[in-house]
KETI-616417 format. One record per atom (N, C-alpha, C): residue in one letter; x, y, z. Coordinates in steps of 0.02 Angstrom, whole numbers, plus 32768, in hexadecimal, padded with zeros to 4 digits. Each point is the difference from the previous one (the first is absolute). Example, Ala and Ser with C-alpha at 12.3 -4.5 7.8 and 13.67 -1.06 7.14 Angstrom:
KETI-616417
a82947EE48186 a7FD3803B8000 a802D803C8000 s7FEE80357FDC s802A803B8003 s7FD980378025 
end
This chain:
KETI-616417
m4EC05326F6EA m8045801E800A m8004803E7FD8 l801580378023 l800C80487FE2 l80397FF87FC7 n7FF580137FC8 n802D7FF67FCA n7FF180367FCF v802780397FFC v7FE7803A7FD7 v8042801D7FDC k7FF580147FC6 k803980257FE0 k7FE980477FF0 l802C8035800E l7FED80397FFD l803480317FCB e7FE980247FDB e802980267FCB e7FF8804A8010 e802F80237FFD e7FFB8049800A e7FF780257FBC l7FC5801E7FFA l7FED80237FBE l7FFA80498011 p8002802D7FCC p7FEE80438008 p7FBE800E800D m7FF180318026 m7FB3800B8017 m7FD9800E7FBB p7FC77FEB8004 p7FCE800F7FC7 p800480507FF0 t7FF480107FBF t7FF580477FE9 t7FC6801A8018 t7FEC80357FE7 t7FC280268014 t7FC47FD77FE9 d800B7FCD7FD5 d7FC77FD67FE8 d7FEB7FD9803F r7FBC800F8015 r7FEC7FDD8043 r7FC07FD37FE3 s80057FE37FC7 s7FCA7FD17FEC s800C7FC2802E i7FD07FDC800F i7FFA7FC1802D i80287FC77FE1 d800280017FBD d802B7FCD7FDD d8044800D800F r801480427FF7 r804580108000 r801A7FF28043 l7FDD800C803A l80177FF88041 l7FFB7FAF8013 v7FD47FE67FEA v7FFF7FBA8015 v80377FD57FD4 g8010801D7FC4 g80357FE17FD1 g8044800A8029 w80038039801B w804080158023 w800D7FCF8040 f7FC27FF98022 f80067FD7803D f800C7FBB7FF1 v7FE57FE27FC6 v800E7FBD7FF0 v804A7FF87FEE e801D802D7FDA e80457FFF7FED e802980048039 s7FF6802B802E s802880078041 s80017FC58024 f7FCC7FD68006 f80047FBE8024 f80117FCA7FD5 c8015800F7FBF c80107FC97FCE c7FD67FC87FF5 f7FBF8011800A f7FCA7FCD7FFC f7FFF7FE07FB9 v801280257FCD v80077FEA7FB4 v803F800F7FE7 r801B7FD27FE3 r804780037FDE r7FF780307FCD r802F80307FF7 r7FF9802F7FCC r80187FE47FBD k7FDE80177FCA k80117FE57FBF k800180397FCE g804080177FEF g8005803E7FD5 g7FEE803E802A d7FF280347FCD d7FED803B801D d7FC68007801B a7FEF80328026 a7FC48010801F a7FC780097FCC t7FC47FE78012 t7FD080037FD1 t7FD1803C800B a7FD380157FD0 a7FDD80378008 a7FC67FF38033 d7FED7FC9800D d7FCC7FF2802C d80147FEA804A y80408006800B y80217FF4803A y7FF17FBE8021 g7FF77FD17FCE g7FF37FBC8017 g7FBE7FEE801A s7FD180357FF0 s7FBE7FF78023 s7FD37FC17FE7 a80137FDE7FD1 a7FE37FC97FE8 a80147FBA8021 s80388011802A s801D7FBB8025 s7FCF7FF18037 p7FF97FB9800B p7FD67FEF8035 p800A80208047 i80457FFC8010 i800E801D8043 i7FE9804C800B h800E80207FC3 h7FEC80497FFD h7FB3800B800E r7FD97FD87FDA r7FBA80028008 r7FE07FED803F m80287FD18020 m7FEB7FDC8040 m800C80388037 l803880247FF9 l800E80348039 l7FD3803C7FF5 r7FFA801E7FC2 r7FDA80387FF1 r7FB57FF8800D d7FE57FC57FE8 d7FB47FF97FFF d7FE57FDC803E h802D7FE1801F h7FE77FD6803B h802180198048 f80417FEF8006 f801980098044 f800B804E8011 f801380277FC9 f8007804A8010 f7FC180218003 s7FD17FF97FD3 s7FC980238001 s7FC87FE98037 q80077FC28014 q7FD07FEB8031 q802C7FE08032 p80248027802B p80397FE28031 p7FE27FD6803B t7FC2800D8014 t7FE57FE1803A t7FD97FC17FE9 k7FFE7FF47FC3 k7FDC7FC37FEF k80317FC57FF5 s7FE87FC18010 s802B7FC57FF7 s7FE87FDD7FBC w802D7FE47FDB w7FF37FDC7FC1 w80197FBA8002 d7FCF7FD27FF2 d80197FBA7FFA d801D7FF77FBD a80297FC67FF5 a80237FF47FC4 a7FD07FF67FC8 q7FC77FDB800D q7FCE7FEE7FCE q7FE6803A7FDF e7FEC802F802E e7FE080457FEA e803280247FD1 l80408004801B l802B80277FD6 l800D7FDB7FC0 s80047FC88001 s80127FD47FBC s7FC6800E7FCB d7FBC80038019 d7FCD800B7FD8 d800180477FE0 e80108032802B e7FFC80467FEE e8036800E7FD6 l803B7FE48008 l803E80157FDE l800B7FC97FC2 a7FD17FD37FF5 a80057FCD7FC8 a804B7FE28003 m80157FE48039 m803B7FDF8007 m7FF87FBE8012 t80357FD67FF4 t80027FB68019 t801380048049 p7FE67FCE802A p80198006803F p80487FFA800F a80247FE07FD1 a804B7FF68009 a801F80497FF4 a7FED80267FCF a801B80467FF4 a7FE980298035 l7FC07FFF801B l7FF180298038 l80267FF1803E n800F7FC0800D n80207FEB8038 n804780218004 h80217FFF7FC5 h8046801D7FF8 h7FFF804B8014 h7FCE80217FEA h7FFC804D8011 h7FF48004804D l7FCD7FE1801D l7FF080058039 l803C7FF48035 s801F7FC87FEA s80397FEB8029 s8034803D8007 r8009801E7FC4 r803780347FFE r7FE980388030 l7FC480137FF8 l7FE08035802C l80047FEF8045 s7FF27FBF8017 s80027FEF8049 s80457FFA8013 q80327FE87FD9 q80437FFE8016 q801D80458008 s7FE780307FDF s801A80468009 s7FE4801E8043 g7FCF7FE3801E g7FE5801A8040 g7FC6802A7FF4 l7FE880107FC3 l7FCB802F7FF0 l7FBE7FDC8013 l7FF97FC57FF3 l7FBE7FD98007 l80077FCF803F s7FC97FEC801C s7FFB7FCC802C s7FC87FD37FE8 y7FFF7FC9801B y7FC77FD07FE3 y7FF17FCE8030 t7FC47FE77FFE t7FEA7FCD8031 t7FDB7FCA7FD4 n80047FBD8020 n7FDF7FCB7FE1 n7FB67FF3801C e7FE780268028 e7FC27FFD8022 e7FC7800B7FCC g7FC87FD98007 g7FC8800E7FD5 g7FF67FC87FD2 k7FFB80197FB8 k7FE77FCB7FCF k80347FD67FE9 g80427FF9801B g802E7FDA7FE3 g802F801E7FD6 w7FE980407FE2 w803280267FD6 w8024802F8031 r804380147FF3 r801B802D8026 r7FE480407FF8 t7FFA802C8032 t7FE580437FFD t803A802F800C y800780327FD3 y80368034800D y7FED8040800A i80278029802A i7FEB80458009 i803F8025800B l7FF480457FF3 l804080278004 l800880128054 r803E7FF38014 r801380018047 r7FED8049801D g7FE17FFE8037 g7FEE80418021 g7FC580217FE8 g7FE27FEB7FCC g7FC480157FDD g800E80427FD7 s803D80157FF6 s800F80397FD8 s80417FF47FE4 l801180237FCD l80457FF87FE1 l803180238028 s7FED8037801D s80388022802B s80137FD8803A r7FCE7FE38022 r800E7FD4803E r80267FBD7FE6 s7FEC7FE37FC7 s801B7FC67FEB s805180137FF0 l800E80387FDE l8043800E7FF6 l802B800E803E e7FE080198034 e802480118043 e800F7FBB801C l7FD57FD08004 l800D7FBB8016 l803A7FDD7FE1 c8003800D7FBA c80327FE07FDB c80418023800F f8002803C7FFD f803A8026800C f80237FF5803F s7FD97FED8035 s80187FEF8044 s80267FBD7FF3 q7FE07FD37FDD q80207FB97FF9 q8043800A7FD6 y7FF980267FC7 y803C80067FD5 y803F801D802D g7FF580338024 g8034801A8029 g80207FD38037 l7FD17FDA801E l801B7FD28033 l80227FBF7FDC i7FE97FEE7FCD i802A7FC87FDB i803B80157FE1 l8005803C7FE7 l803A801D7FE4 l803780048035 e7FEB801B8041 e80298004802D e80217FC08018 q7FD67FCD8009 q801A7FBF800F q80287FE47FC9 k7FFB80087FC5 k80267FEA7FCE k8046801C8001 m80068049800C m803B801D8008 m80267FE6803C d7FE07FF18034 d801E7FE6803D d801C7FC07FEF q7FE27FD27FD9 q801E7FC07FEA q804180097FD5 l800180377FDC l8039800B7FD1 l803C8012802D g7FF580208038 g803A8015802F g802D7FCD8012 v7FEC7FC48003 v80267FC78011 v80337FF57FD2 s7FF7800B7FC1 s80307FF87FC3 s8029803E7FEF w7FED8038801D w802180467FEE w804480008022 n802D7FFE7FD1 n804E800C8018 n802080337FD8 r7FDB80267FDC r8024803A7FDA r801980358031 e803F80167FF0 e801780408024 e7FEB803D7FDA g7FE7802B8021 g7FE7803F7FE0 g802D80327FF4 l80307FEF7FCE l8035802E7FED l7FEA80297FC7 a800A80458009 a7FF4802A7FC9 a803B80047FD2 l7FEF800C7FBE l8033800A7FCE l8019804A8006 e804180087FEF e802180417FF9 e7FDC80237FC9 n7FE9803E800C n7FDF80287FD6 n7FBF7FE37FEB e7FE07FE28028 e7FBF7FD77FF3 e7FCC802E7FDB i7FDD7FE47FD3 i7FC580257FDD i7FC57FD88012 a7FD080198017 a7FBF7FCF800F a7FDE7FF07FBD e7FD37FCC8005 e7FDE7FED7FC1 e7FD380337FEE e800280117FBC e7FD280397FE9 e7FB57FEF7FFC s7FF27FC87FDE s7FBA7FEF7FF6 s7FF17FB38017 p7FEB7FF2803B p7FEF7FBE8013 p7FC37FEB7FD9 l7FFD7FC07FF4 l7FC77FE57FDC l7FBF8004802A p7FC980027FE1 p7FBE80018026 p7FFC7FBA8025 l7FEB8007803D l7FF97FC6802E l7FD57FC77FDC n80187FC28006 n7FD87FC87FEC n800B7FC9802F l7FD47FF6802B l800C7FDA8043 l7FCB7FCC800A s80137FC28014 s7FD67FCC8017 s80018002804A i7FC77FF1801C i7FF27FF98045 i7FE27FBB800D t801E7FD2801E t7FE77FC48003 t80077FE9804C d7FC97FE48021 d7FFE7FE5803F d80307FC7800C y80107FF0803B y80307FC38008 y7FDF7FBF7FE9 r80277FD87FDE r7FEA7FC37FE4 r80417FCE8000 p7FF17FC38008 p80337FCF7FFD p802F80097FC2 e80407FE98004 e802F7FFB7FC4 e7FE77FD57FCD q7FFB80147FC6 q7FEE7FD57FC8 q803C7FCB7FEC e7FEF7FCB7FE5 e802F7FCC7FF2 e803A801E7FDC g80387FEF8013 g8045800F7FE0 g80148045800B a7FDA80318028 a800F8040800D a802D7FFB8042 s802680398009 s8023800B803E s7FD980348028 e8017800C803A e7FDE80368024 e800580437FDF l8030800D7FE5 l8014803F7FE4 l7FD780077FC1 t7FFD7FCB7FCE t7FDE80097FC3 t7FB78001800E q7FE57FE38036 q7FBC8004800F q7FED80468012 w802B8022802B w7FFA8046800F w8002802B7FC6 m802E7FEE7FD5 m8001802C7FC3 m7FC37FFC7FD3 a7FE97FC67FF8 a7FC67FF37FDE a7FBE8027801F d7FFE7FFE8041 d7FC5801A801F d800780517FFC f803A80157FF6 f800F804C7FFB f7FFE801B7FB8 g7FFB7FCC7FCD g7FF580167FBC g804680067FDB l80347FEC8023 l804380057FE7 l800F7FD57FC8 l7FD67FC17FF6 l800D7FD37FD7 l7FC980027FC5 g7FDB803E7FFE g7FD080027FC7 g7FBF7FD7800A d7FD1800A7FD1 d7FC17FDE8007 d7FFF7FB47FFF r80327FE57FD5 r80087FB97FF7 r804A7FF7800B p800E7FE78040 p80447FF58016 p80297FC27FDB g7FD77FD47FF5 g801B7FC07FDC g803D7FE78024 n803B7FF67FDB n80397FE6801F n8025802E8035 e7FF2803E7FF5 e801E80338030 e7FE87FF68040 l7FD07FDB8011 l7FE57FF3803F l80297FD28024 l80287FD57FDA l80267FC7801C l8040801B8024 k80127FD9802E k803E800E802D k803C80057FD1 n8026803C800B n803A800D7FDB n7FF980147FB8 s7FC5801C7FF3 s7FF580147FBA s802780457FFA v800980147FC9 v801F803E7FF1 v7FE3803D8024 s7FC580048008 s7FE08034801F s800D8001804F e80067FC4801F e80117FFD8046 e80498010800A q802C7FE67FD3 q804780108003 q800E804B7FFA l7FE680217FC9 l8003804B7FFC l7FE180298036 f7FCD7FEF8021 f7FE580208036 f80327FF48042 t80157FC38008 t80287FF38033 t803F802C7FFF l801D80077FBE l8035802B7FFD l7FF48046800D l7FC780177FF4 l7FE6804A800D l800180078051 l7FE87FC58026 l7FF980018043 l804280018024 n80337FE97FDD n803E7FFF8022 n803780327FE1 t7FEF80287FD9 t8031802C7FDB t7FF080458012 g8036802B800B g7FF48046800F g7FFD802C7FC6 n80367FEE7FD1 n8004802D7FC4 n7FCE7FE57FCC p7FE680337FD7 p7FD07FEE7FC7 p801D7FCE7FCF i7FD27FDB7FEA i80137FCB7FD0 i7FED80147FBB s803280017FD1 s7FED80147FB9 s7FEB7FBA7FDE l7FE0800E7FC2 l7FE27FC37FDB l80407FDD7FEC d8035801D7FF1 d803C7FDB7FF0 d801D7FCE8031 d7FFD80228043 d80187FD8803E d7FD37FC28005 a7FBF80067FF7 a7FD77FCB8004 a80037FCF7FCE h800F80137FC5 h80097FD57FC6 h80427FD8800F e803380228018 e80417FDE8005 e7FFC7FC8803D q7FD2800D802F q7FF67FD18038 q7FD37FC57FF0 f7FCA80157FE0 f7FCE7FC67FF8 f7FF87FEF7FB7 g802080207FCF g7FF87FEB7FBF g7FBA80097FE0 g7FF17FD47FD2 g7FBF800A7FDF g7FF3803F7FD7 q7FC880117FEC q7FF380387FD4 q7FFA803E8024 k802680387FED k7FF8803F8025 k7FB9801A8004 a7FDD7FFB7FC8 a7FB9801A7FFF a7FD87FDF8032 r800A7FC0800C r7FD47FDE803B r8012801A803C l80428005800F l8017801F8041 l7FE88046800B g800380267FC8 g7FE680458006 g7FBA7FFF800F r7FD27FD77FE2 r7FB97FFD8014 r7FF87FEB8046 i801F7FCF8018 i7FFE7FF18048 i800F803A802E l803280277FED l8015803F802F l7FCE80357FF9 e7FE180067FC5 e7FD080367FF8 e7FBE7FEE8023 r7FF57FC08009 r7FC27FDF8024 r800A80158047 y803B7FFD8016 y80168009804F y7FF680518005 r800A80277FCE r7FFC8049800B r7FB280118005 a7FDE7FE17FD6 a7FB380107FFD a7FE57FEA8042 c80177FCC8024 c7FDE7FED8040 c801B8033803A g802880317FED g8014802E8037 g80357FEF802A l80277FCB7FF7 l80357FE9802B l803D80157FE8 v800B800E7FC5 v8041800B7FD9 v800480397FDC e803680258002 e800780437FD9 e803A7FF87FCC r800080267FD0 r802F7FFC7FCD r801F80477FFC i804980048015 i801F80407FFC i804180037FDF p801A80347FEA p803E80037FDC p803A7FE38029 r80297FDA7FE3 r803B7FE48024 r8032803B8006 t7FF580318027 t8033803A8008 t80437FE68019 d80057FC3801E d80427FE48018 d80297FF07FBF r7FE47FFA7FC9 r80237FF77FC1 r8007803F7FD5 l7FEC80398020 l8004803D7FD2 l804680117FF1 g80327FF38024 g804280187FF0 g801B7FD47FC6 s7FF77FC18005 s800F7FCE7FCB s7FE1800D7FBB a7FBB80178008 a7FE2800D7FC3 a801280437FDF l800D802E8027 l8023803C7FE3 l80427FF77FE7 w802A7FDE801E w80477FEF7FEB w7FF97FE37FBA s7FD07FCC7FF9 s7FFA7FDE7FC2 s7FE7802A7FC8 a7FD3802A8012 a7FE080367FCE a802F802E7FEA m80298020802E m8032802D7FEF m80367FE37FD3 v80197FC3800F v80367FE47FD6 v7FE47FEE7FBD t7FC37FE67FFA t7FE67FF07FBE t7FF4803F7FD9 q7FE98033801F q7FEE803F7FD1 q804480287FF5 h80337FFC802C h803B801F7FF0 h80257FE27FC4 q7FFB7FBB7FFD q801A7FDA7FC5 q7FD7800F7FBF r7FC88004800B r7FD2800C7FBE r7FFE80457FE9 r7FFB8034802F r7FEC80417FE7 r8036803A801A g802A7FE98036 g8032802F800D g7FF18030803B e803080288013 e800080298039 e7FCB803A7FF9 d800380227FC6 d7FCE80357FF0 d7FBA7FEC800A w7FEE7FC87FE6 w7FBD7FE7800C w7FE97FF18048 l80357FE98027 l7FF07FF08046 l7FED80448020 l802A802F7FF3 l7FF580448020 l7FC280237FEE k7FED7FFB7FBD k7FC4802C7FED k7FBF7FCD7FFF k7FFF7FCF7FDA k7FC47FD38001 k7FFC7FD38032 g80377FE98018 g80007FC98033 g7FF1800C8049 g7FF98049800C g7FEC801B803B g803180158038 f80417FFC7FE8 f80358013802E f7FFE80488015 m7FFA80307FCF m7FF88046800B m7FC3800D8029 r7FC67FDD7FFA r7FC3800C801C r7FFA7FEA8043 l80227FCA8012 l7FEB7FDD803D l80417FF0802C i803B80007FE5 i80397FF98029 i802880418006 p8017800D8042 p8022804A800D p80407FFD7FD2 e801180397FE7 e803480077FD6 e80437FEA801F k8007800C803F k803E7FE98026 k800C7FB27FFC n7FD07FDA7FF2 n7FFF7FB97FFF n80117FE57FB2 h7FF3802A7FCD h80087FE97FC2 h803F7FE17FF3 n803780238012 n80487FE47FED n80067FBB8023 a7FE57FF9803F a80087FC48024 a7FE07FC47FDC l7FCF800C7FD3 l7FE37FCA7FDB l80217FFD7FBB l800980397FD9 l800E7FFA7FB7 l80527FEF7FFA q8028801E802C q80417FE87FF7 q80117FB28006 p7FE27FDD8032 p80047FB9800A p7FE57FDD7FC0 l7FBE801B7FE8 l7FE27FE77FC5 l802A80007FCB s802A80357FF1 s802780047FC9 s80377FD87FFA k80157FE58041 k803C7FD78008 k7FE17FB68007 g7FBF7FF68003 g7FEB7FBE8006 g80077FE58048 k8009802D8030 k800F7FEE8049 k7FC480158033 l7FC4800E7FE4 l7FCB80188028 l7FE87FC28022 t7FF580028049 t7FEE7FC48022 t7FB280168024 i7FDC7FCF8011 i7FBC800A8022 i800D8030803C e80377FF6802D e800C80248033 e800B804E7FFC m801B800F7FC5 m800D80447FEA m7FB1801A7FF0 v7FE07FDE7FDB v7FBD80157FF4 v7FD780108043 q80037FCC802B q7FD8800A8041 q801880398024 n804980107FFB n8012803C8029 n7FF1803F7FDB s7FEF80037FC2 s7FEF80387FE3 s7FB480138008 m7FDD7FC68010 m7FBB800C8007 m7FE780068041 q802D8001802F q7FE78004804C q7FD58038800E n8007803A7FE5 n7FD8803C8016 n7FC6800F7FCC i7FF47FCA7FD6 i7FC9800D7FD1 i7FC57FD4800E r7FC780197FFC r7FC57FDB8013 r7FEF7FC17FDB a7FEC7FCE8021 a7FEE7FC47FE0 a7FD4800A7FBA s7FCD80298001 s7FDA800E7FD3 s801D80207FC1 d8036802C800B d802C80197FCA d80357FD27FE9 q800F7FD2802B q802A7FCC7FE6 q7FDC7FD37FCC m7FC27FEF8013 m7FD67FD77FD1 m7FEB802B7FC4 l7FFE803D7FFF l7FF7802A7FC6 l804280017FD9 l80378004801B l80417FFE7FDB l80057FBA7FE3 l7FED7FC8801F l80047FBF7FDF l7FD47FFA7FC9 n7FC380227FFB n7FD87FFF7FCB n801A80237FC4 l8021803D800C l801B80267FCC l80377FDF7FE2 l80267FD78026 l80327FD37FE2 l7FEE7FC47FE2 g7FBF7FEF7FFE g7FE47FCA7FDD g800A7FB7802D g80108012803F g80067FBD802B g7FC07FF28021 r80007FBC8019 r7FC47FEC8023 r80177FE48044 l7FD5800E802E l80017FE98045 l7FD07FC98009 p801A7FC28018 p7FD07FD28015 p7FD180098037 l7FBE7FE47FF8 l7FD280048038 l80077FC9802A g7FF180048044 g80097FC8802C g7FBE7FF78026 y7FF27FC68015 y7FC17FEC802F y80137FF2803C r7FD880158034 r80107FEF8044 r7FBF80088027 l7FF47FDF8039 l7FCA80088030 l7FFB80468015 i7FC08014800C i7FF380468014 i800B7FFE804A g802A80338018 g80078006804C g803E7FE4801D i801780228033 i803F7FEF8022 i7FEA7FC18025 s7FCA7FFA8020 s7FEF7FC28029 s7FBA7FEC7FEB i7FE77FC6801E i7FC07FE97FF2 i7FCB80328014 d800B80228033 d7FD180368019 d7FF380327FCF d803E801A7FDE d7FF1802F7FCD d7FDB7FE27FC3 s80167FCA7FED s7FD67FDF7FCE s7FB87FFB8011 k7FEF7FE98039 k7FBA7FFB8017 k7FE180437FF9 q801C8033801B q7FDF80478001 q7FF380147FB5 n802C7FEF7FD7 n7FFA80197FBA n7FC77FDB7FDD i80027FBF8005 i7FC47FDC7FDF i7FC18012801E t7FFC80068044 t7FC6800D8026 t7FE880487FE9 a8028802C7FF3 a7FEC80487FE7 a7FDE7FF67FBA r80247FDE7FD1 r7FED7FFA7FC5 r7FBC7FDE7FF4 l7FF77FCC802A l7FBD7FDE7FFE l7FD0802D801B a800B802C8035 a7FCC802C801A a7FF080347FC7 r802E80117FDA r7FF180337FC6 r7FD27FDC7FCC l800A7FC07FF0 l7FDA7FE27FD2 l7FB67FF18020 l7FFA7FF58040 l7FC17FF5801A l7FD980448007 r802280338006 r7FDD80458002 r7FDC80037FC0 r80257FF77FC9 r7FE080067FBC r7FC37FD67FFF i80047FC48011 i7FCF7FD37FFB i7FC6801F8029 r800A800E8040 r7FCC801B802F r7FDE803C7FDC r8026802D7FDE r7FE6803E7FE8 r7FD07FE97FC1 v80127FD47FD6 v7FD67FE57FCD v7FC27FDC8017 g80097FDB8039 g7FC97FE0801B g7FC780348018 t801A80378019 t7FD2803B801C t7FDE80177FC4 m802680077FC9 m7FE280227FC1 m7FCF7FCE7FE2 i80077FBD8002 i7FD37FD47FED i7FC17FFE8027 e80028008803C e7FC58001802B e7FDC80477FF1 e802480347FF6 e7FDB80407FF3 e7FDD80007FBF v80197FE37FCE v7FE880017FBA v7FC37FD78007 l80057FC68020 l7FC37FC88004 l7FC78022802E t80128028802D t7FCB801E802C t7FE080387FE0 t802480307FDD t7FE5803E7FE3 t7FF37FF37FB6 g80227FD17FE2 g7FF580007FBB g801C802E7FD7 d80348029801C d802080397FEA d80447FE27FD7 e7FFC7FF17FBC e80387FEF7FDD e801980377FD7 r8044800B8004 r8013803B7FD7 r803C7FE47FCF 
end
């Protein structure tokens, strides 16, 4: 069964050593769990690194039986089987049981580039089918926020692609889908169970138009905020959820900051250091300062004064006033088709990087030209 996890990494630098390239390849496919910072040898001592570099990539048309690999790599059969299973589940290798009783493994297509193209075709088709399945549960209204500001820095894509499999014990149809997509992490545990916090939170996103702040989630589901935050960030990493400023609460945030700073520092500070003279038209100053001095400023007054000011400038004003605007999480796209288009485009970008590095590996192994 195809079961692979992909992580979006920056392209390798000008260092074109074979160990650097293979190490990047191994990390992109998440074949080895990272531990701490990157090492100087790019993980070249790991068994799966040596197996790819010295066997399947350097001699792509040759088949290797498990006993031969076990002897050459000085590995126990159990450890070897674990690595070969990961490579086979990713779609890079195929195997046969014909012959001497040991499984014989070979790079699909007889070359790294052809193997990758076969894999990428499967990945794209499975992703499309998974997104079609999600469409049944998608009830979110695609409502844009007033003065909406797009997400500035999406997380690097970290996505699992798993072929169809029966539901695991205790799982619901949705939690099984989430586990196959990587939304429940590497070890789902109790989050795989029906009505888990992860399922309830994702169901809320599927049925809610406005972004959900961490405070909203905590108020509804309880528990630890840190845990809820980790769950939502995992959804972001999988490319289905975005985190944007809650500009629908910009008026109330500005009102709170203005009242607080007026009480603490006064009118002169608001004009000079608080950003009034810099960002608010002079004709609107009195409409804010007079009610402030009388303690009668309302959120509606602030919103009326901000109507002709850009959202980015309002955010800057809030920052100068020392206020904070909450961030909200929501599913990407107005419809399931938009969401599918976005995740497909992001996966295609990730696969282009892997394809390019695969080509570089073949060139270096063919020419021996390492730089």
